[in-house]
VODRENLUM-327651 format. One record per residue (C-alpha): residue number from 1; x, y, z. Coordinates in Angstrom, 2 decimals. Example, Ala and Ser with C-alpha at 12.3 -4.5 7.8 and 13.67 -1.06 7.14 Angstrom:
VODRENLUM-327651
i px py pz
1 12.30 -4.50 7.80 .
2 13.67 -1.06 7.14 .
END
This chain:
VODRENLUM-327651
i px py pz
1 17.76 -4.34 -11.31 .
2 14.85 -4.79 -13.71 .
3 15.69 -3.77 -17.39 .
4 13.55 -2.38 -20.35 .
5 14.42 -1.98 -23.68 .
6 12.45 0.28 -26.22 .
7 13.86 -0.41 -29.65 .
8 12.89 0.97 -33.41 .
9 11.83 4.17 -31.50 .
10 11.60 7.64 -33.35 .
11 13.09 9.75 -30.14 .
12 12.20 13.44 -30.09 .
13 14.42 14.96 -27.70 .
14 16.79 18.09 -27.45 .
15 15.51 19.46 -30.83 .
16 15.94 16.49 -33.04 .
17 14.07 13.25 -33.82 .
18 16.46 10.18 -34.12 .
19 15.54 6.50 -34.88 .
20 17.14 4.75 -32.02 .
21 16.85 2.57 -29.10 .
22 16.57 3.43 -25.30 .
23 17.75 0.96 -22.80 .
24 16.79 1.38 -19.05 .
25 18.10 -0.28 -16.15 .
26 16.39 0.04 -12.77 .
27 15.02 3.73 -12.66 .
28 17.92 5.07 -15.11 .
29 18.42 5.57 -18.77 .
30 21.27 3.57 -19.30 .
31 22.09 3.78 -23.09 .
32 20.48 5.98 -25.74 .
33 21.56 4.11 -28.99 .
34 21.80 0.59 -30.44 .
35 23.56 -2.20 -28.67 .
36 23.31 -5.63 -27.09 .
37 19.86 -6.13 -25.17 .
38 20.82 -7.89 -21.75 .
39 19.41 -11.48 -21.20 .
40 16.06 -11.35 -19.05 .
41 15.29 -7.70 -20.58 .
42 11.76 -6.79 -21.44 .
43 11.87 -5.47 -24.72 .
44 9.16 -3.32 -26.41 .
45 9.32 -2.98 -30.17 .
46 7.87 0.79 -31.05 .
47 8.05 -0.02 -34.73 .
48 8.69 3.59 -35.41 .
49 6.52 5.18 -33.22 .
50 7.68 8.30 -31.24 .
51 9.24 8.24 -27.91 .
52 9.24 11.64 -25.66 .
53 10.43 12.39 -22.36 .
54 7.43 12.51 -20.22 .
55 5.84 15.79 -19.65 .
56 6.13 17.71 -16.81 .
57 2.98 19.84 -15.96 .
58 4.16 22.75 -13.72 .
59 0.46 23.86 -12.78 .
60 -2.14 21.19 -11.54 .
61 -4.72 21.23 -8.76 .
62 -5.43 17.76 -7.25 .
63 -7.27 19.10 -4.32 .
64 -6.20 17.27 -1.68 .
65 -6.31 17.69 1.59 .
66 -9.76 18.92 2.07 .
67 -11.62 18.78 -1.35 .
68 -11.21 14.88 -2.27 .
69 -14.94 15.06 -3.44 .
70 -13.33 16.68 -6.46 .
71 -10.06 14.97 -6.78 .
72 -7.34 13.55 -4.97 .
73 -3.44 13.11 -5.81 .
74 -4.21 9.31 -6.53 .
75 -7.01 9.95 -9.07 .
76 -5.44 12.79 -10.84 .
77 -1.85 11.49 -11.03 .
78 -3.41 8.35 -12.48 .
79 -5.25 10.25 -15.08 .
80 -1.90 11.97 -15.75 .
81 0.06 9.02 -16.50 .
82 -2.46 7.74 -18.46 .
83 -2.06 10.86 -20.87 .
84 1.95 10.73 -20.78 .
85 2.48 13.32 -17.85 .
86 5.11 11.70 -15.91 .
87 5.62 14.32 -13.25 .
88 3.44 17.51 -11.82 .
89 3.67 20.44 -9.67 .
90 0.66 20.71 -7.40 .
91 -0.95 24.16 -6.38 .
92 -1.53 25.11 -2.57 .
93 -5.17 26.34 -2.57 .
94 -6.34 23.21 -0.70 .
95 -8.34 23.00 2.50 .
96 -6.34 24.22 4.59 .
97 -4.17 25.88 2.18 .
98 -0.52 24.97 1.92 .
99 0.85 28.28 3.37 .
100 3.59 26.75 5.83 .
101 6.19 24.17 5.56 .
102 4.02 21.67 8.03 .
103 1.54 21.76 5.49 .
104 3.94 21.03 2.47 .
105 5.30 18.10 4.54 .
106 1.85 16.79 5.01 .
107 1.04 16.64 1.40 .
108 4.31 14.95 0.73 .
109 3.20 12.23 2.72 .
110 -0.20 11.77 1.13 .
111 1.79 11.94 -2.31 .
112 4.45 9.28 -0.99 .
113 1.66 6.85 -0.47 .
114 -0.43 7.55 -3.36 .
115 1.02 9.40 -6.23 .
116 1.55 7.86 -9.59 .
117 3.51 10.60 -11.06 .
118 6.37 12.22 -9.69 .
119 5.38 15.07 -7.65 .
120 6.36 18.65 -6.22 .
121 4.32 21.17 -4.31 .
122 4.07 25.20 -4.28 .
123 4.01 27.36 -1.18 .
124 1.18 29.39 -1.19 .
125 1.76 33.25 -0.44 .
126 -0.68 35.31 1.90 .
127 -0.40 38.67 2.94 .
128 0.65 37.34 6.50 .
129 3.17 34.67 6.04 .
130 6.31 36.25 4.82 .
131 8.40 34.51 7.40 .
132 7.38 31.08 6.05 .
133 8.33 32.43 2.57 .
134 11.46 33.74 3.39 .
135 12.56 30.20 5.07 .
136 11.26 27.95 2.44 .
137 13.71 26.06 0.64 .
138 14.27 23.81 -2.72 .
139 13.80 20.78 -0.20 .
140 10.40 22.14 0.72 .
141 8.99 23.27 -2.22 .
142 9.20 24.07 -6.32 .
143 8.46 27.58 -5.94 .
144 6.02 30.39 -3.99 .
145 2.58 30.75 -5.77 .
146 1.26 34.11 -5.49 .
147 -2.52 35.01 -6.35 .
148 -2.43 38.44 -7.81 .
149 -6.00 37.68 -8.50 .
150 -9.02 36.21 -6.42 .
151 -8.32 33.04 -4.87 .
152 -9.48 30.52 -2.72 .
153 -9.53 31.64 1.38 .
154 -7.07 34.03 2.41 .
155 -4.48 33.58 -0.65 .
156 -5.38 36.84 -2.50 .
157 -2.04 38.72 -2.08 .
158 -3.16 42.27 -2.58 .
159 -0.85 44.46 0.06 .
160 1.77 46.27 -1.87 .
161 4.26 45.91 1.04 .
162 3.80 42.20 0.93 .
163 4.10 42.03 -2.48 .
164 7.05 43.99 -2.23 .
165 8.51 41.90 0.54 .
166 7.98 38.48 -1.48 .
167 9.50 39.80 -4.61 .
168 12.38 40.98 -2.40 .
169 12.83 38.17 -0.17 .
170 11.82 34.93 -1.75 .
171 14.65 32.31 -2.22 .
172 12.66 30.32 -4.57 .
173 11.15 31.02 -8.30 .
174 7.94 33.36 -7.90 .
175 4.97 31.86 -9.82 .
176 2.03 34.42 -10.31 .
177 -1.56 34.42 -11.12 .
178 -2.27 37.79 -12.79 .
179 -5.72 39.44 -12.60 .
180 -6.54 42.58 -10.97 .
181 -9.20 42.11 -8.46 .
182 -10.70 45.61 -8.42 .
183 -11.11 45.71 -11.78 .
184 -12.71 42.33 -11.84 .
185 -15.21 43.39 -9.06 .
186 -16.33 46.17 -10.85 .
187 -16.81 44.27 -14.09 .
188 -18.79 41.84 -12.00 .
189 -20.90 44.52 -10.75 .
190 -21.69 46.10 -14.11 .
191 -22.79 42.73 -15.58 .
192 -25.00 42.39 -12.28 .
193 -26.95 45.59 -13.01 .
194 -27.39 44.47 -16.70 .
195 -28.34 40.79 -16.39 .
196 -29.23 40.21 -12.58 .
197 -27.93 36.71 -11.49 .
198 -28.31 35.27 -15.09 .
199 -25.36 36.42 -16.35 .
200 -24.34 34.38 -19.47 .
201 -21.16 32.88 -19.86 .
202 -20.21 34.90 -22.81 .
203 -19.52 37.57 -20.44 .
204 -16.89 35.98 -18.75 .
205 -13.78 37.17 -20.71 .
206 -15.13 40.56 -20.31 .
207 -15.57 40.43 -16.66 .
208 -12.22 38.75 -16.47 .
209 -10.73 41.04 -19.13 .
210 -7.74 41.48 -20.89 .
211 -7.07 44.65 -19.21 .
212 -7.57 43.21 -15.63 .
213 -4.56 40.53 -16.92 .
214 -2.30 43.37 -18.16 .
215 -2.52 45.42 -15.17 .
216 -1.57 42.58 -13.07 .
217 0.82 41.00 -14.93 .
218 2.68 44.02 -15.77 .
219 2.81 44.81 -12.03 .
220 4.72 41.32 -11.44 .
221 6.81 42.00 -14.14 .
222 7.94 45.34 -12.78 .
223 8.37 44.01 -9.32 .
224 10.44 40.98 -10.85 .
225 12.88 43.46 -12.70 .
226 13.12 46.09 -9.86 .
227 14.19 43.23 -7.44 .
228 15.77 40.75 -9.72 .
229 13.29 37.81 -8.83 .
230 13.20 34.70 -10.72 .
231 9.61 35.06 -11.81 .
232 6.97 32.78 -13.87 .
233 3.84 34.24 -14.97 .
234 1.32 31.43 -15.38 .
235 -1.55 30.79 -17.73 .
236 -1.20 33.83 -20.08 .
237 -4.57 34.53 -22.01 .
238 -3.89 37.66 -23.88 .
239 -1.86 38.89 -26.95 .
240 -1.28 42.27 -25.20 .
241 0.73 40.45 -22.34 .
242 3.29 39.00 -24.66 .
243 5.17 42.50 -25.03 .
244 6.17 41.96 -21.34 .
245 8.30 38.93 -22.20 .
246 11.33 38.38 -24.33 .
247 11.87 35.68 -26.90 .
248 14.84 33.26 -26.48 .
249 16.02 30.35 -24.78 .
250 14.85 29.76 -21.27 .
251 18.21 29.51 -19.81 .
252 18.76 32.80 -20.27 .
253 15.77 34.39 -18.96 .
254 14.67 35.59 -15.22 .
255 11.18 36.13 -16.21 .
256 9.13 33.42 -18.05 .
257 5.86 32.94 -19.29 .
258 3.61 29.67 -19.22 .
259 0.40 29.06 -21.39 .
260 -2.17 26.54 -20.76 .
261 -3.25 23.79 -23.27 .
262 -7.00 24.80 -23.13 .
263 -6.11 28.44 -23.94 .
264 -4.26 27.29 -27.07 .
265 -7.41 25.23 -27.97 .
266 -10.52 27.23 -27.30 .
267 -11.55 30.71 -27.86 .
268 -14.61 32.58 -26.72 .
269 -16.87 31.08 -29.30 .
270 -16.95 27.99 -27.35 .
271 -19.11 29.25 -24.41 .
272 -22.16 29.14 -26.44 .
273 -21.96 25.10 -26.57 .
274 -19.54 24.23 -23.39 .
275 -20.77 27.14 -20.78 .
276 -19.49 26.74 -17.47 .
277 -17.51 23.54 -18.24 .
278 -14.53 25.79 -19.77 .
279 -15.02 28.46 -17.11 .
280 -11.67 29.03 -16.00 .
281 -9.64 31.98 -14.46 .
282 -8.11 33.67 -16.27 .
283 -10.88 33.21 -18.81 .
284 -10.35 31.95 -22.30 .
285 -10.54 34.82 -24.61 .
286 -10.88 35.99 -28.09 .
287 -9.55 33.72 -31.18 .
288 -7.24 36.59 -32.03 .
289 -5.62 36.16 -28.54 .
290 -5.60 32.27 -28.76 .
291 -3.79 32.87 -32.25 .
292 -1.19 35.35 -30.55 .
293 -0.33 32.86 -27.94 .
294 0.18 30.08 -30.49 .
295 2.53 31.93 -32.22 .
296 4.36 33.36 -29.10 .
297 4.96 29.33 -28.33 .
298 6.61 28.95 -31.49 .
299 8.75 32.38 -31.35 .
300 9.89 31.20 -27.77 .
301 8.35 34.26 -26.06 .
302 6.36 31.67 -24.43 .
303 8.54 29.05 -22.55 .
304 5.94 26.36 -21.01 .
305 3.19 24.74 -21.71 .
306 0.98 23.35 -19.10 .
307 -2.56 22.58 -17.89 .
308 -3.84 24.20 -14.88 .
309 -5.85 21.17 -14.25 .
310 -8.65 21.98 -12.19 .
311 -11.14 19.44 -11.70 .
312 -14.89 20.12 -10.04 .
313 -18.02 17.93 -10.16 .
314 -20.42 18.24 -12.65 .
315 -23.10 19.25 -10.13 .
316 -20.73 21.82 -9.27 .
317 -20.24 23.37 -12.64 .
318 -24.07 23.08 -13.50 .
319 -24.73 26.08 -11.09 .
320 -25.22 29.83 -12.61 .
321 -22.44 32.03 -13.62 .
322 -21.41 33.57 -10.27 .
323 -21.77 30.17 -8.27 .
324 -20.16 27.82 -10.88 .
325 -16.28 27.23 -9.92 .
326 -13.59 28.08 -12.25 .
327 -11.56 25.40 -13.55 .
328 -11.45 22.30 -15.82 .
329 -9.77 18.81 -16.01 .
330 -7.06 18.30 -18.48 .
331 -4.10 16.47 -17.25 .
332 -5.28 13.11 -19.28 .
333 -5.58 14.74 -22.54 .
334 -3.29 17.59 -22.74 .
335 -0.51 15.63 -24.81 .
336 -3.47 14.52 -27.07 .
337 -4.19 18.16 -27.48 .
338 -0.78 19.35 -28.36 .
339 -0.18 16.30 -30.90 .
340 -3.42 17.15 -32.59 .
341 -2.04 20.98 -33.12 .
342 0.84 19.34 -34.23 .
343 -1.11 17.52 -36.92 .
344 -2.75 20.73 -37.71 .
345 0.64 22.16 -38.42 .
346 0.84 24.44 -35.36 .
347 3.85 23.05 -33.46 .
348 6.59 20.62 -34.26 .
349 6.97 17.68 -31.99 .
350 10.45 19.00 -30.78 .
351 8.57 22.40 -29.65 .
352 6.21 20.46 -27.94 .
353 8.62 18.39 -26.07 .
354 10.77 21.49 -25.37 .
355 7.81 23.74 -23.66 .
356 6.12 20.64 -21.95 .
357 9.16 18.49 -20.83 .
358 12.72 20.12 -21.02 .
359 11.86 23.70 -20.19 .
360 9.74 22.86 -17.23 .
361 12.61 20.80 -15.80 .
362 15.23 23.84 -16.61 .
363 13.15 26.28 -15.09 .
364 12.15 24.60 -11.63 .
365 15.97 23.07 -11.64 .
366 14.30 19.56 -11.56 .
367 17.28 17.31 -11.07 .
368 17.94 14.61 -13.99 .
369 14.49 14.88 -15.29 .
370 12.65 16.00 -18.33 .
371 15.33 14.79 -21.27 .
372 15.96 11.50 -22.60 .
373 19.76 11.26 -21.70 .
374 22.12 8.32 -20.08 .
375 22.12 8.72 -16.48 .
376 18.50 10.62 -16.28 .
377 15.74 8.98 -14.79 .
378 13.69 6.79 -17.03 .
379 10.45 9.16 -17.60 .
380 9.07 8.47 -21.14 .
381 6.28 8.33 -22.96 .
382 5.44 6.45 -26.65 .
383 2.74 7.75 -28.65 .
384 1.35 6.54 -32.06 .
385 0.40 9.27 -34.39 .
386 -1.34 6.92 -36.78 .
387 -3.86 5.77 -34.22 .
388 -7.03 7.61 -32.60 .
389 -8.45 8.22 -29.24 .
390 -12.10 9.07 -28.86 .
391 -12.77 10.70 -25.40 .
392 -15.92 9.27 -23.58 .
393 -16.93 8.61 -20.39 .
394 -15.75 5.09 -19.79 .
395 -11.95 5.95 -20.44 .
396 -11.76 9.29 -18.59 .
397 -9.72 8.85 -15.36 .
398 -10.34 12.06 -13.29 .
399 -12.44 11.61 -10.43 .
400 -15.08 14.03 -11.59 .
401 -15.76 12.19 -14.04 .
402 -16.31 14.49 -17.05 .
403 -14.30 16.02 -19.75 .
404 -14.97 18.97 -22.06 .
405 -13.51 16.88 -24.78 .
406 -16.23 14.03 -24.35 .
407 -16.99 13.16 -27.88 .
408 -13.96 14.59 -29.52 .
409 -11.73 12.26 -31.51 .
410 -8.04 13.21 -31.30 .
411 -5.89 11.80 -34.29 .
412 -3.12 10.07 -31.94 .
413 -2.82 7.57 -28.98 .
414 -0.52 7.31 -25.67 .
415 0.86 3.76 -26.20 .
416 3.09 3.68 -23.24 .
417 4.17 5.76 -20.16 .
418 7.33 4.86 -17.83 .
419 7.91 6.29 -14.37 .
420 11.49 5.50 -12.78 .
421 11.94 3.06 -15.10 .
422 8.48 1.32 -14.49 .
423 5.91 0.89 -17.08 .
424 2.93 2.38 -15.41 .
425 0.43 2.41 -18.56 .
426 0.45 0.15 -21.44 .
427 -1.77 -0.45 -24.42 .
428 -4.82 1.58 -22.88 .
429 -4.63 0.80 -19.46 .
430 -2.51 1.26 -16.15 .
431 -0.63 -1.31 -15.43 .
432 -1.11 -1.43 -11.73 .
433 2.52 -0.46 -10.87 .
434 3.26 2.64 -8.69 .
435 7.01 4.30 -8.85 .
436 6.35 7.78 -8.43 .
437 9.16 9.92 -6.13 .
438 9.01 13.18 -4.94 .
439 10.85 15.56 -7.06 .
440 14.33 17.16 -6.27 .
441 14.96 20.93 -7.05 .
442 18.21 22.88 -7.32 .
443 16.77 25.92 -6.53 .
444 17.17 29.53 -7.31 .
END
């Protein structure tokens, strides 16, 4: 088996930063700590730079099958490893939607042949596929995705009886997108009456309002409490919603919350210069909301940081308010965003690792990943906090070819990404190696 030694690292892991070495043999971590390096081992001297477990992004949209003009599993997973993300969980709103076990199996076949990160997939809920939800297990999917707000095709779940059945019968974690569709539709109508078709982007957080989010997320939490469901509420955007969740370690919770990197970064003032490039659902809201989300990360009210990576072409984004699709590409730059906020004093490195690597592994029961432990799979990322990364078109790996961060200079750099013991990104470029595998889940 091939061997890799990462020496003189500042390892960020399990709440501590320790000067140490990590020895990898084959796809596993053999030793954390100093020791003899076997003959023939590839040695990378990190010279005191930081080594983290690879990030696990619990919410991405790779658009395959059916929407591959925007993105593919191959292109977006390559962007992910260039940004230090070694595993991701892909959403079901593809074409056709991933709403049965046959569609899950088809996506796994594509991923096995093309993916650069480790991968898992959600089963999408509809108003009519409760039998699939009842049958699906951890060998099939990482969880059940419920769009409790407008979504693609028939994936809006708004029938009260169906919601009760899903929360009662799901054997896997239920992950929800929470927005109240009737409230959104009424707000859209008011905006049309005021502006016609020329609704400005500044109206987006009022159309997709804090009230619409709270009404839906409080419904989800109420259902979960009544049925004892393992619930994960995705992409919180408001300070008010935080009252629905408890502070504390993730292992003690059955109801958890996620925030996305862009909701920790942007506020509504940026619609003026970025427009539809930062149109996303739920909407980026006020600076007060953003700041409340940041505090909730530190206070362990929010459990996971992810991206909701959702690429669209620039031509699609150039349309007017109602026609421009929601979502932005982020997975290549999410770690750099968090490291920049660490530099600004918002989060410790240990907290970033907890929320973006440890906790997703615990939450989804991902076997032997998310931590730097002897015997675990070697998914690792090394970063230089004294270097810089300027985002320009030449280095963007997304198939859509753009980023809302073009022109931004981050004060850190991803040096090395290792997936299953294989260096897949090194010193600014993919290595050409591909070592991705299907994630294994322990289930509820």
